[in-house]
Biotite code that builds the C-alpha atoms (Angstrom):
import biotite.structure as struc

atoms = struc.array([
    struc.Atom([-54.515, 74.876, 48.815], chain_id="A", res_id=1, res_name="MET", atom_name="CA", element="C"),
    struc.Atom([-58.259, 75.227, 47.883], chain_id="A", res_id=2, res_name="PHE", atom_name="CA", element="C"),
    struc.Atom([-57.778, 74.731, 44.440], chain_id="A", res_id=3, res_name="LEU", atom_name="CA", element="C"),
    struc.Atom([-56.025, 71.577, 44.914], chain_id="A", res_id=4, res_name="ARG", atom_name="CA", element="C"),
    struc.Atom([-58.784, 70.321, 46.959], chain_id="A", res_id=5, res_name="ALA", atom_name="CA", element="C"),
    struc.Atom([-61.215, 71.405, 44.505], chain_id="A", res_id=6, res_name="PHE", atom_name="CA", element="C"),
    struc.Atom([-59.443, 69.612, 41.647], chain_id="A", res_id=7, res_name="LYS", atom_name="CA", element="C"),
    struc.Atom([-58.989, 66.576, 43.851], chain_id="A", res_id=8, res_name="GLU", atom_name="CA", element="C"),
    struc.Atom([-62.545, 66.435, 44.265], chain_id="A", res_id=9, res_name="ASN", atom_name="CA", element="C"),
    struc.Atom([-63.427, 66.900, 40.818], chain_id="A", res_id=10, res_name="SER", atom_name="CA", element="C"),
    struc.Atom([-61.047, 63.993, 40.033], chain_id="A", res_id=11, res_name="ASN", atom_name="CA", element="C"),
    struc.Atom([-63.016, 61.599, 42.514], chain_id="A", res_id=12, res_name="LYS", atom_name="CA", element="C"),
    struc.Atom([-66.042, 62.249, 41.006], chain_id="A", res_id=13, res_name="LYS", atom_name="CA", element="C"),
    struc.Atom([-64.730, 61.607, 37.876], chain_id="A", res_id=14, res_name="TYR", atom_name="CA", element="C"),
    struc.Atom([-63.417, 58.442, 38.905], chain_id="A", res_id=15, res_name="LEU", atom_name="CA", element="C"),
    struc.Atom([-66.397, 57.574, 40.592], chain_id="A", res_id=16, res_name="ASN", atom_name="CA", element="C"),
    struc.Atom([-68.282, 57.982, 37.436], chain_id="A", res_id=17, res_name="LYS", atom_name="CA", element="C"),
    struc.Atom([-66.200, 56.019, 35.201], chain_id="A", res_id=18, res_name="ILE", atom_name="CA", element="C"),
    struc.Atom([-66.114, 52.885, 37.618], chain_id="A", res_id=19, res_name="LEU", atom_name="CA", element="C"),
    struc.Atom([-70.183, 53.075, 37.945], chain_id="A", res_id=20, res_name="SER", atom_name="CA", element="C"),
    struc.Atom([-70.719, 52.913, 34.374], chain_id="A", res_id=21, res_name="ASN", atom_name="CA", element="C"),
    struc.Atom([-67.770, 50.230, 33.657], chain_id="A", res_id=22, res_name="ARG", atom_name="CA", element="C"),
    struc.Atom([-68.856, 47.390, 31.623], chain_id="A", res_id=23, res_name="TYR", atom_name="CA", element="C"),
    struc.Atom([-66.455, 43.995, 32.401], chain_id="A", res_id=24, res_name="VAL", atom_name="CA", element="C"),
    struc.Atom([-66.077, 42.310, 29.064], chain_id="A", res_id=25, res_name="ASN", atom_name="CA", element="C"),
    struc.Atom([-64.049, 39.138, 29.254], chain_id="A", res_id=26, res_name="VAL", atom_name="CA", element="C"),
    struc.Atom([-63.410, 38.010, 25.812], chain_id="A", res_id=27, res_name="GLU", atom_name="CA", element="C"),
    struc.Atom([-62.213, 34.377, 24.775], chain_id="A", res_id=28, res_name="ASP", atom_name="CA", element="C"),
    struc.Atom([-59.499, 36.167, 22.895], chain_id="A", res_id=29, res_name="SER", atom_name="CA", element="C"),
    struc.Atom([-55.825, 35.538, 23.337], chain_id="A", res_id=30, res_name="LYS", atom_name="CA", element="C"),
    struc.Atom([-53.260, 38.055, 25.034], chain_id="A", res_id=31, res_name="VAL", atom_name="CA", element="C"),
    struc.Atom([-51.266, 39.692, 22.176], chain_id="A", res_id=32, res_name="GLU", atom_name="CA", element="C"),
    struc.Atom([-50.880, 43.458, 23.942], chain_id="A", res_id=33, res_name="SER", atom_name="CA", element="C"),
    struc.Atom([-50.000, 44.146, 27.845], chain_id="A", res_id=34, res_name="LEU", atom_name="CA", element="C"),
    struc.Atom([-49.915, 47.354, 29.238], chain_id="A", res_id=35, res_name="GLY", atom_name="CA", element="C"),
    struc.Atom([-48.375, 47.942, 32.966], chain_id="A", res_id=36, res_name="ILE", atom_name="CA", element="C"),
    struc.Atom([-48.883, 50.665, 35.496], chain_id="A", res_id=37, res_name="ILE", atom_name="CA", element="C"),
    struc.Atom([-46.680, 50.726, 38.377], chain_id="A", res_id=38, res_name="PHE", atom_name="CA", element="C"),
    struc.Atom([-45.710, 53.168, 41.331], chain_id="A", res_id=39, res_name="ASN", atom_name="CA", element="C"),
    struc.Atom([-42.041, 54.187, 41.279], chain_id="A", res_id=40, res_name="MET", atom_name="CA", element="C"),
    struc.Atom([-42.225, 54.504, 44.812], chain_id="A", res_id=41, res_name="SER", atom_name="CA", element="C"),
    struc.Atom([-43.031, 50.968, 45.718], chain_id="A", res_id=42, res_name="GLU", atom_name="CA", element="C"),
    struc.Atom([-41.110, 49.285, 43.065], chain_id="A", res_id=43, res_name="ASN", atom_name="CA", element="C"),
    struc.Atom([-38.606, 50.571, 40.323], chain_id="A", res_id=44, res_name="GLU", atom_name="CA", element="C"),
    struc.Atom([-37.478, 47.149, 38.782], chain_id="A", res_id=45, res_name="ASP", atom_name="CA", element="C"),
    struc.Atom([-38.702, 47.174, 35.070], chain_id="A", res_id=46, res_name="PHE", atom_name="CA", element="C"),
    struc.Atom([-37.019, 43.854, 34.685], chain_id="A", res_id=47, res_name="GLY", atom_name="CA", element="C"),
    struc.Atom([-39.650, 41.912, 36.556], chain_id="A", res_id=48, res_name="LEU", atom_name="CA", element="C"),
    struc.Atom([-42.443, 43.305, 33.884], chain_id="A", res_id=49, res_name="PHE", atom_name="CA", element="C"),
    struc.Atom([-40.273, 42.341, 31.104], chain_id="A", res_id=50, res_name="LYS", atom_name="CA", element="C"),
    struc.Atom([-40.045, 38.701, 32.456], chain_id="A", res_id=51, res_name="ASN", atom_name="CA", element="C"),
    struc.Atom([-43.837, 38.589, 32.822], chain_id="A", res_id=52, res_name="LEU", atom_name="CA", element="C"),
    struc.Atom([-44.208, 39.766, 29.277], chain_id="A", res_id=53, res_name="ALA", atom_name="CA", element="C"),
    struc.Atom([-41.878, 37.065, 28.284], chain_id="A", res_id=54, res_name="GLU", atom_name="CA", element="C"),
    struc.Atom([-43.483, 34.594, 30.120], chain_id="A", res_id=55, res_name="LYS", atom_name="CA", element="C"),
    struc.Atom([-47.233, 35.246, 28.984], chain_id="A", res_id=56, res_name="ILE", atom_name="CA", element="C"),
    struc.Atom([-45.448, 35.365, 25.113], chain_id="A", res_id=57, res_name="LYS", atom_name="CA", element="C"),
    struc.Atom([-46.076, 39.253, 24.620], chain_id="A", res_id=58, res_name="ILE", atom_name="CA", element="C"),
    struc.Atom([-44.079, 40.403, 21.606], chain_id="A", res_id=59, res_name="ASN", atom_name="CA", element="C"),
    struc.Atom([-42.003, 43.279, 22.677], chain_id="A", res_id=60, res_name="PRO", atom_name="CA", element="C"),
    struc.Atom([-43.346, 45.804, 20.666], chain_id="A", res_id=61, res_name="ASN", atom_name="CA", element="C"),
    struc.Atom([-47.047, 45.047, 22.149], chain_id="A", res_id=62, res_name="ASN", atom_name="CA", element="C"),
    struc.Atom([-45.654, 45.977, 25.440], chain_id="A", res_id=63, res_name="PHE", atom_name="CA", element="C"),
    struc.Atom([-45.675, 48.881, 27.376], chain_id="A", res_id=64, res_name="LYS", atom_name="CA", element="C"),
    struc.Atom([-44.964, 50.034, 31.050], chain_id="A", res_id=65, res_name="VAL", atom_name="CA", element="C"),
    struc.Atom([-45.375, 53.159, 32.553], chain_id="A", res_id=66, res_name="ILE", atom_name="CA", element="C"),
    struc.Atom([-44.558, 54.575, 36.126], chain_id="A", res_id=67, res_name="GLY", atom_name="CA", element="C"),
    struc.Atom([-45.996, 56.920, 38.300], chain_id="A", res_id=68, res_name="PHE", atom_name="CA", element="C"),
    struc.Atom([-44.099, 59.055, 41.270], chain_id="A", res_id=69, res_name="SER", atom_name="CA", element="C"),
    struc.Atom([-45.591, 61.687, 43.169], chain_id="A", res_id=70, res_name="LYS", atom_name="CA", element="C"),
    struc.Atom([-42.099, 63.430, 43.193], chain_id="A", res_id=71, res_name="ASP", atom_name="CA", element="C"),
    struc.Atom([-41.188, 65.335, 39.933], chain_id="A", res_id=72, res_name="LYS", atom_name="CA", element="C"),
    struc.Atom([-37.753, 65.133, 40.166], chain_id="A", res_id=73, res_name="LYS", atom_name="CA", element="C"),
    struc.Atom([-37.405, 61.389, 40.488], chain_id="A", res_id=74, res_name="ALA", atom_name="CA", element="C"),
    struc.Atom([-38.951, 61.479, 36.774], chain_id="A", res_id=75, res_name="ASP", atom_name="CA", element="C"),
    struc.Atom([-35.971, 62.941, 35.211], chain_id="A", res_id=76, res_name="LEU", atom_name="CA", element="C"),
    struc.Atom([-33.376, 60.577, 37.115], chain_id="A", res_id=77, res_name="ASN", atom_name="CA", element="C"),
    struc.Atom([-34.804, 57.464, 37.220], chain_id="A", res_id=78, res_name="THR", atom_name="CA", element="C"),
    struc.Atom([-36.762, 56.938, 33.897], chain_id="A", res_id=79, res_name="TRP", atom_name="CA", element="C"),
    struc.Atom([-37.858, 58.275, 30.861], chain_id="A", res_id=80, res_name="ASP", atom_name="CA", element="C"),
    struc.Atom([-41.712, 57.136, 31.064], chain_id="A", res_id=81, res_name="LEU", atom_name="CA", element="C"),
    struc.Atom([-42.694, 58.473, 34.280], chain_id="A", res_id=82, res_name="CYS", atom_name="CA", element="C"),
    struc.Atom([-45.230, 60.849, 35.255], chain_id="A", res_id=83, res_name="PHE", atom_name="CA", element="C"),
    struc.Atom([-46.551, 62.594, 38.077], chain_id="A", res_id=84, res_name="ASN", atom_name="CA", element="C"),
    struc.Atom([-49.716, 64.465, 39.678], chain_id="A", res_id=85, res_name="PRO", atom_name="CA", element="C"),
    struc.Atom([-49.042, 67.716, 37.305], chain_id="A", res_id=86, res_name="GLU", atom_name="CA", element="C"),
    struc.Atom([-49.641, 65.301, 34.440], chain_id="A", res_id=87, res_name="ASP", atom_name="CA", element="C"),
    struc.Atom([-53.629, 65.325, 35.405], chain_id="A", res_id=88, res_name="PHE", atom_name="CA", element="C"),
    struc.Atom([-56.163, 68.220, 35.074], chain_id="A", res_id=89, res_name="GLY", atom_name="CA", element="C"),
    struc.Atom([-59.416, 68.827, 36.298], chain_id="A", res_id=90, res_name="TRP", atom_name="CA", element="C"),
    struc.Atom([-62.099, 66.154, 35.855], chain_id="A", res_id=91, res_name="ASN", atom_name="CA", element="C"),
    struc.Atom([-59.954, 63.304, 35.138], chain_id="A", res_id=92, res_name="GLY", atom_name="CA", element="C"),
    struc.Atom([-58.143, 65.219, 32.228], chain_id="A", res_id=93, res_name="GLU", atom_name="CA", element="C"),
    struc.Atom([-54.891, 63.992, 31.161], chain_id="A", res_id=94, res_name="ILE", atom_name="CA", element="C"),
    struc.Atom([-52.566, 66.660, 30.070], chain_id="A", res_id=95, res_name="LYS", atom_name="CA", element="C"),
    struc.Atom([-49.522, 64.643, 28.923], chain_id="A", res_id=96, res_name="HIS", atom_name="CA", element="C"),
    struc.Atom([-49.798, 63.308, 25.184], chain_id="A", res_id=97, res_name="VAL", atom_name="CA", element="C"),
    struc.Atom([-47.950, 60.318, 25.606], chain_id="A", res_id=98, res_name="GLU", atom_name="CA", element="C"),
    struc.Atom([-49.809, 59.256, 28.915], chain_id="A", res_id=99, res_name="LEU", atom_name="CA", element="C"),
    struc.Atom([-53.103, 59.816, 26.954], chain_id="A", res_id=100, res_name="LYS", atom_name="CA", element="C"),
    struc.Atom([-51.796, 57.568, 24.153], chain_id="A", res_id=101, res_name="SER", atom_name="CA", element="C"),
    struc.Atom([-50.999, 55.039, 26.759], chain_id="A", res_id=102, res_name="PHE", atom_name="CA", element="C"),
    struc.Atom([-54.678, 54.903, 28.058], chain_id="A", res_id=103, res_name="LEU", atom_name="CA", element="C"),
    struc.Atom([-56.418, 55.247, 24.689], chain_id="A", res_id=104, res_name="ASP", atom_name="CA", element="C"),
    struc.Atom([-54.470, 51.773, 23.754], chain_id="A", res_id=105, res_name="LYS", atom_name="CA", element="C"),
    struc.Atom([-56.683, 48.948, 23.896], chain_id="A", res_id=106, res_name="LYS", atom_name="CA", element="C"),
    struc.Atom([-54.470, 46.413, 25.437], chain_id="A", res_id=107, res_name="PHE", atom_name="CA", element="C"),
    struc.Atom([-55.384, 42.953, 25.885], chain_id="A", res_id=108, res_name="ASP", atom_name="CA", element="C"),
    struc.Atom([-54.482, 42.951, 29.392], chain_id="A", res_id=109, res_name="VAL", atom_name="CA", element="C"),
    struc.Atom([-53.685, 45.707, 31.617], chain_id="A", res_id=110, res_name="LEU", atom_name="CA", element="C"),
    struc.Atom([-51.682, 45.194, 34.877], chain_id="A", res_id=111, res_name="ILE", atom_name="CA", element="C"),
    struc.Atom([-51.974, 47.879, 37.733], chain_id="A", res_id=112, res_name="SER", atom_name="CA", element="C"),
    struc.Atom([-49.166, 46.918, 39.842], chain_id="A", res_id=113, res_name="TYR", atom_name="CA", element="C"),
    struc.Atom([-49.308, 49.363, 43.043], chain_id="A", res_id=114, res_name="TYR", atom_name="CA", element="C"),
    struc.Atom([-50.641, 49.066, 46.538], chain_id="A", res_id=115, res_name="LEU", atom_name="CA", element="C"),
    struc.Atom([-50.882, 52.970, 47.094], chain_id="A", res_id=116, res_name="ALA", atom_name="CA", element="C"),
    struc.Atom([-53.875, 54.781, 47.422], chain_id="A", res_id=117, res_name="GLU", atom_name="CA", element="C"),
    struc.Atom([-53.110, 57.536, 44.792], chain_id="A", res_id=118, res_name="ASP", atom_name="CA", element="C"),
    struc.Atom([-55.973, 59.194, 43.063], chain_id="A", res_id=119, res_name="LEU", atom_name="CA", element="C"),
    struc.Atom([-53.965, 59.641, 40.242], chain_id="A", res_id=120, res_name="GLU", atom_name="CA", element="C"),
    struc.Atom([-52.801, 55.767, 39.884], chain_id="A", res_id=121, res_name="LEU", atom_name="CA", element="C"),
    struc.Atom([-56.712, 54.918, 40.121], chain_id="A", res_id=122, res_name="LYS", atom_name="CA", element="C"),
    struc.Atom([-57.425, 57.627, 37.495], chain_id="A", res_id=123, res_name="LEU", atom_name="CA", element="C"),
    struc.Atom([-54.798, 55.644, 35.106], chain_id="A", res_id=124, res_name="LEU", atom_name="CA", element="C"),
    struc.Atom([-56.342, 52.455, 35.631], chain_id="A", res_id=125, res_name="THR", atom_name="CA", element="C"),
    struc.Atom([-59.881, 53.343, 35.505], chain_id="A", res_id=126, res_name="ALA", atom_name="CA", element="C"),
    struc.Atom([-59.741, 55.483, 32.141], chain_id="A", res_id=127, res_name="THR", atom_name="CA", element="C"),
    struc.Atom([-57.633, 52.888, 30.347], chain_id="A", res_id=128, res_name="SER", atom_name="CA", element="C"),
    struc.Atom([-59.534, 51.130, 27.515], chain_id="A", res_id=129, res_name="LYS", atom_name="CA", element="C"),
    struc.Atom([-57.682, 47.741, 28.278], chain_id="A", res_id=130, res_name="ALA", atom_name="CA", element="C"),
    struc.Atom([-60.260, 44.682, 27.551], chain_id="A", res_id=131, res_name="GLN", atom_name="CA", element="C"),
    struc.Atom([-59.077, 42.902, 30.901], chain_id="A", res_id=132, res_name="PHE", atom_name="CA", element="C"),
    struc.Atom([-57.483, 44.606, 33.893], chain_id="A", res_id=133, res_name="LYS", atom_name="CA", element="C"),
    struc.Atom([-55.316, 42.688, 36.510], chain_id="A", res_id=134, res_name="VAL", atom_name="CA", element="C"),
    struc.Atom([-54.436, 44.167, 40.223], chain_id="A", res_id=135, res_name="GLY", atom_name="CA", element="C"),
    struc.Atom([-53.242, 43.808, 43.281], chain_id="A", res_id=136, res_name="ILE", atom_name="CA", element="C"),
    struc.Atom([-55.947, 43.670, 46.324], chain_id="A", res_id=137, res_name="LEU", atom_name="CA", element="C"),
    struc.Atom([-57.119, 47.583, 46.939], chain_id="A", res_id=138, res_name="GLN", atom_name="CA", element="C"),
    struc.Atom([-59.617, 49.471, 48.657], chain_id="A", res_id=139, res_name="SER", atom_name="CA", element="C"),
    struc.Atom([-61.699, 50.097, 45.326], chain_id="A", res_id=140, res_name="GLU", atom_name="CA", element="C"),
    struc.Atom([-62.510, 46.410, 43.677], chain_id="A", res_id=141, res_name="PRO", atom_name="CA", element="C"),
    struc.Atom([-64.117, 47.861, 40.785], chain_id="A", res_id=142, res_name="ARG", atom_name="CA", element="C"),
    struc.Atom([-60.832, 48.872, 39.224], chain_id="A", res_id=143, res_name="LEU", atom_name="CA", element="C"),
    struc.Atom([-59.822, 45.470, 38.162], chain_id="A", res_id=144, res_name="ASN", atom_name="CA", element="C"),
    struc.Atom([-61.526, 42.398, 36.462], chain_id="A", res_id=145, res_name="ASP", atom_name="CA", element="C"),
    struc.Atom([-59.026, 40.231, 38.248], chain_id="A", res_id=146, res_name="LEU", atom_name="CA", element="C"),
    struc.Atom([-57.490, 41.105, 41.897], chain_id="A", res_id=147, res_name="ILE", atom_name="CA", element="C"),
    struc.Atom([-54.677, 39.036, 43.178], chain_id="A", res_id=148, res_name="ILE", atom_name="CA", element="C"),
    struc.Atom([-54.345, 39.300, 47.071], chain_id="A", res_id=149, res_name="ASN", atom_name="CA", element="C"),
    struc.Atom([-50.493, 39.579, 47.410], chain_id="A", res_id=150, res_name="THR", atom_name="CA", element="C"),
    struc.Atom([-47.731, 41.440, 48.841], chain_id="A", res_id=151, res_name="ASN", atom_name="CA", element="C"),
    struc.Atom([-45.669, 43.932, 46.497], chain_id="A", res_id=152, res_name="LEU", atom_name="CA", element="C"),
    struc.Atom([-42.127, 42.447, 47.460], chain_id="A", res_id=153, res_name="LYS", atom_name="CA", element="C"),
    struc.Atom([-43.754, 39.128, 46.286], chain_id="A", res_id=154, res_name="GLU", atom_name="CA", element="C"),
    struc.Atom([-43.689, 39.480, 42.663], chain_id="A", res_id=155, res_name="PHE", atom_name="CA", element="C"),
    struc.Atom([-42.968, 35.889, 41.643], chain_id="A", res_id=156, res_name="ASP", atom_name="CA", element="C"),
    struc.Atom([-46.317, 34.679, 43.431], chain_id="A", res_id=157, res_name="VAL", atom_name="CA", element="C"),
    struc.Atom([-48.011, 37.626, 41.689], chain_id="A", res_id=158, res_name="PHE", atom_name="CA", element="C"),
    struc.Atom([-46.421, 36.499, 38.078], chain_id="A", res_id=159, res_name="GLU", atom_name="CA", element="C"),
    struc.Atom([-47.752, 32.992, 38.933], chain_id="A", res_id=160, res_name="ASN", atom_name="CA", element="C"),
    struc.Atom([-50.890, 33.616, 39.567], chain_id="A", res_id=161, res_name="GLU", atom_name="CA", element="C"),
    struc.Atom([-51.452, 35.922, 36.496], chain_id="A", res_id=162, res_name="VAL", atom_name="CA", element="C"),
    struc.Atom([-50.119, 33.262, 34.557], chain_id="A", res_id=163, res_name="PHE", atom_name="CA", element="C"),
    struc.Atom([-52.163, 30.104, 36.157], chain_id="A", res_id=164, res_name="LYS", atom_name="CA", element="C"),
    struc.Atom([-55.367, 32.830, 35.677], chain_id="A", res_id=165, res_name="TYR", atom_name="CA", element="C"),
    struc.Atom([-54.715, 33.678, 32.026], chain_id="A", res_id=166, res_name="LEU", atom_name="CA", element="C"),
    struc.Atom([-54.192, 30.104, 31.243], chain_id="A", res_id=167, res_name="THR", atom_name="CA", element="C"),
    struc.Atom([-57.538, 29.226, 33.035], chain_id="A", res_id=168, res_name="ILE", atom_name="CA", element="C"),
    struc.Atom([-59.504, 31.858, 30.986], chain_id="A", res_id=169, res_name="LEU", atom_name="CA", element="C"),
    struc.Atom([-57.736, 30.710, 27.742], chain_id="A", res_id=170, res_name="ASN", atom_name="CA", element="C"),
    struc.Atom([-55.741, 33.668, 27.285], chain_id="A", res_id=171, res_name="LYS", atom_name="CA", element="C"),
    struc.Atom([-52.426, 32.373, 26.744], chain_id="A", res_id=172, res_name="ILE", atom_name="CA", element="C"),
    struc.Atom([-51.072, 31.720, 23.312], chain_id="A", res_id=173, res_name="LYS", atom_name="CA", element="C"),
    struc.Atom([-49.792, 28.043, 22.718], chain_id="A", res_id=174, res_name="LYS", atom_name="CA", element="C"),
])
């Protein structure tokens, strides 16, 4: 019990350090790769994200989605790219090779589609090397470069807003 609290505190300090040193880099480049992080307890529909990638003209091999679940058993039954709190160590260490690979990829855009206040989800978003981060309004505004204030159940609104703002920022290929 005490070790879990110490681990959580070390990860919170690490998250705060990353967010304090974060440099926002909004370039003129077009979106060619897309990463998505979502919470499986809030949404399990992979098809929504696939449609969003198609709408912003992302090649399927430049599109990667990962799910997060607090429940380790959900990983085995529902989706093969799902991670849980056991994949995180002390000081923000990522234990899972595939998850580490996802975070090290320099996506042009990363979408964090979750409202949960889970430390692990915030760590995933913060440690990602994505150039431009888009998310839903949360208690930590430093996580994302573009914040869309919408409800999780209104994915079509979120999708339209993402498309609109990426178009305004001249990031979508014609």
